[in-house]
N, C-alpha and C positions, 0 to 999 in steps of 0.2 A: 504494500500500500504506500502511495506517495505521501511523504511527510508534509503537512500543511505548515506554512510559515506566513506571518503577516509582516508587512513593511509599511512604515509611516514616514513620509518625508522624501519626496522625489525631486530633490534639487540636483545640483551639479555633481554631488558625490553620491547621494542616495539612489538616483536613477540608474546609473551603471551597476551599482551593487545589487539592486533589485533584478536587473537583467541577468546578472551572473547566477543568482539563486534560481531564477526561472530556467536558465539553460542547464543548470545542474540537476533539474528534475523535480525540484520542490513544487508543491501545489501552492502557488503564491497568491496571497490576498493583499491588496494594496489600498491605502487611503492617502490622500494628499489634499492640502487646503485648496489647491487649484486642480480640479479634476482633469483638465485637459492634458496635464503632464503625464497622466497614466495611459493615454490612448495607445501608444506603441506597445506597452506591456499587455494591455487587454487584447490587442490584435494577436499577440503571440501566446495567449492562453492564460494570462493572469485574471483574477476575479476582483472586481471592484467591491469595496465595502462602504456602506453609507456613513460609517463613523468609526473611529478607533475602537469604540466599545464593541461594536458588532464584529470587527476584524479580530479582536482579542478572543471573543466568545467562540468564533469559528476555528481558531488555530491553537490557542493556548500558548503560543510562542510568537512574540512580536519583536521586531527590530525597529529602531527609530533613528533617523538622522535628520536633525532639525537645526535651525539657525542659532538659537540662543536659549537661555534659561527660561524665559517667559513662554516660549513656544513649547519647550519640553514639559513644563508644568501644566500647560493647557492640554496637551494631547495625553498626558499621563493621568492627571487628576480631575479633569473636567467632568461634568455630569455625564457626558457620553464618551469619556476617555478610556484609555487602555485598562486601567486598574478596575474600572467598573465592569469590564467584561471578562477579565482573566478568571479562569477557574482556580480552585485550590492547587497550589504548587505550580501555577502557570508562571511563565517567564517573560519579563520585559527586558530586552537588551538595548540600552541606549548607546549610540556610537558618536554622539555629538561632543563638542568641546564646550563644557559648562563649568561653573564653579564647583569645587568639592562640597561646599555647603549645600548646594542644590542636590547633588547626588546623594549626600548623606541623609538629607531630609526625605527624599523619595525612597531610599532603601528602608528607612525606619517605617514609613507608612505602609509600604508593600509587605514588610515582615509582619506588621500588626494584622494585615488582612490575609495572611497565609499564602502570599505570593512571593516570587523572587524578583529582585531588581539587580541587574548586572550592568556595570559600566564597562564599555569596551571601545574607548576612543581609538582613532586611527591616525597614522601619519601617512601622507601621500596626497597626490593631486588627482584631479578627475581622470587623467590618463592612467594613473596607477589603479584607480578603481575599475576602469574599463578592463584592464588586463589582469585583474585580481592579484595585484602586487602590493597591496597595502600591508603596512605593519600594524598589527592589532594589539592593544594592551588591555585585556580583560581582567576584571576583578569582581568578585562576588561570591555567594555561597558555593561551596565545592560541588554540591549536587547539580546546581544549575550550570556550572562551568563544564562539567562532564557532558551534559546533554547538548551543550552548544558547540562542542569541539568540531563536529562536522561543518558547522557554519564557518568557522575560522578558516578551515581548509578550502572552502569554496570562495571566500572573499579576499584572502590575503596570502602572502608568501612567507610571512613571519609572525609568530605569536609570542608575546612575553606575558605570562600570567603574573599579575602584580600581587595578588593575594585574595583574601576573603572580604576585605573592606572596599566596597565600590568607590568610595571617595578618593582612595589612593590612586586609582587609575586616572581620575580626573586631574588630580594634582600632577601626576607624572606627565600627562599630556600638556599641561600649561608650562611646565618646566622645559619640556622639549621645544614647545613653540617659542619660548623665550630665547633659546639658543638659535633657532631659525631666524627670529626677528633681529637678533644681534648680528647674524651673518648678513642679512639684508641691509642693515644700516652700515656695517663696515664696508661691504663691497660697494654700496652706493657712494660712500664718501671716497673710496679709493679710485673708482673709475672717474668720478667728477674731478677729483684733484689731478689725476693723470691728464685728462683732457684740458683742464685749465692751464696746466703747466706745459702743454704742447707735446705730450707723449701719446703715440698711437695706442688704441685699445689692443691691437693685434698681439704685441709681445706680452702684455699683461695677461690677456686671456689665455694665451698659449701656456704661460707659466702656471696659471691657476688650473687649467685643464690637465696639464701634464704631470704636475708635481704635488698636487693636493688630492689625495685619494677620495676624500669625502664627496659623495655624489651631490649632496645638498649644496656644497660650495660651487661645484661645477655647474649645477643647474641655475643657481642664482647669478653666477658670473656671466653665463651665456645670455640670460634674459635681460640683465642690466646692460650688458655691452650692446645688445641689439635693441634696447629700449622697447622690449616686448611686454607691453602692459595689457595685451588684448587676448592672449591665450587663456583658456579656462583655468581657473584656480581660485584660491581664497581671495576674496575682494578686500579692498582697503577698508570697507565698512566692517567686514567680519574680523579683519586683523585688528582694527581699533577696539572691537569688543573683547578680543582675546587679550590684548595688552592691558586693557582696563581691568580684566580679571587678575592678571599677573600683579598689577600694582596694588589691587585690593588685598590679595593674599599676602604680598610682601609687607604691607602695613600691619596686617593682623599679627605677624610674627616678628615685627621690627627688623626686617631684613632689607637693607637699602638696595634698590635696583635703579641706579641712575641711568643706565643704558635703556631700560624700559621706559623711563620718563622721556628720554630723548626720542625714541621710536614713536611713542604716543603723540608727542607734539608734531612730528613730521607727518604721521598718518592723519592726524586731525587737520593739519594744514591742507593735505591732499583732499580730504573730504570737503573742507570749506571751499576749495577751488572746483568743486563739481566732479571729482574723480573717485567718488565712493564706490562705484561699480567696477572700476578697473582692478586688475590684479594688484595685490599689495606691493609688488615690485615697483609700482608707480611711486613709492616712497622716494625713489631716486629723482623723480621729477621735481620734488620740493628741494632736495639737496642741490640739484643743478641750479634752480632759481636763486637759492641763497648764495651760490657762487657766481651769480651774474650770467649764467648760461640759459639758453632756451630750455624749457622743460622737456622737449623731445616728443611731445604728444602729436603735434600736427605732422611732423616729418614721418613718424612711424605710422600714423593713421593713413597717410596717403599711400605709403608702401603697402600697408595691410590691405587696402581696398583695391589695389591693382591686380 
């Protein structure tokens, strides 16, 4: 018998993840705030649910990938939310990037209702989601993690089990995102400085691609060098949300994060300039402007449209 699975949130990450579950043979039930995004899945055999509650009742195992904490609380705890439909020992796996406090609160409520809440945030971009090459960090009750193991194998290429406390996975994801944000800021400043001083990008990019083994450095170096703000990825708006979470957590434990403060200001400036929906690599556009250079938007936009 085909295993039923529910999926809530069909954005740039959630949609390809849902397709991979469908291709792997799961009986996929989907719900999204904008129903039109599910049309391709429905054509290929997925089943629409009129609410997260109905979806949870049908499947008993629901994955979600939503934009922020408010969206997660709404789909989880609303009157027609996931928890309202989950059976005893049903599982909700959230793969979003949210505050640990949000995850901890949901885990407590689910436990009181006899259901399981698992946090399983991911690292990767939409192209990694398409090719099932995500890195997944699950944390939650051991019984639930065992039942979800086949899902990780379908959606990702690497799994790091963080433990039994879901909020620790959310914390790890924000720490990892801080490192990525720091790389974005550092490379933005480096390429801007090089251009302002008259150095071609070519040798700098060659050194970074040839001698720095970290794929994330190579990825950001290429996209910043080519002023590629338009390929699918985490937007400036979402990046600003994540860095805001980092700063809030750092304040809670009195851990200074001056670099996060700087990234936040630059992303906020990009948002104020109408660049909120561009990839967060567009941070470099603000750094370029601070250095007296053109932001690089129109030039890249014209090339992108050719």
